C-alpha positions in Angstrom: 0.0 0.0 0.0 2.9 2.3 0.6 3.9 2.0 -3.0 0.9 4.2 -3.9 2.7 7.2 -2.2 5.3 6.8 -4.9 3.2 5.8 -7.9 0.6 8.5 -7.7 3.0 11.4 -7.8 5.1 9.6 -10.4 2.0 9.2 -12.7 1.1 12.9 -12.2 4.6 14.0 -13.2 4.5 11.7 -16.2 1.2 13.2 -17.4 2.7 16.7 -17.2 5.8 15.6 -19.1 3.8 14.0 -21.8 1.6 17.1 -22.0 4.6 19.4 -22.2 6.1 17.3 -25.1 2.8 17.3 -26.9 2.4 21.1 -26.5 6.0 21.7 -27.8 5.2 19.6 -30.9 2.0 21.6 -31.5 3.8 24.9 -31.1 6.7 23.9 -33.4 4.3 23.2 -36.3 4.8 19.5 -36.5 1.1 18.8 -37.1 0.4 21.7 -39.5 0.5 19.8 -42.7 -0.4 16.1 -42.3 -1.2 15.4 -46.0 1.6 17.1 -47.8 4.4 14.6 -47.0 2.2 11.7 -48.1 1.5 13.3 -51.4 5.1 14.2 -52.0 6.0 10.5 -51.7 3.5 9.7 -54.4 4.5 12.4 -56.9 6.4 11.1 -59.8 9.6 13.0 -60.6 11.0 12.0 -63.9 13.8 14.5 -63.9 17.2 13.1 -63.0 18.7 14.4 -59.8 21.9 15.5 -61.7 22.4 16.0 -65.4 24.2 13.2 -67.3 27.5 14.0 -68.9 27.4 13.8 -72.7 31.1 13.5 -73.3 
């Protein structure tokens, strides 16, 4: 039963840490464009990344 005196504060601190990390990711713009990276993967780019030498 004494372990609850340790686990309850630990869980409260853990909730605050997770909330802080989530808030930082929201404020940094990580969730602004959720569809763009998925569409960029599907876009076909036929141009070569560097021009071929015609020597």
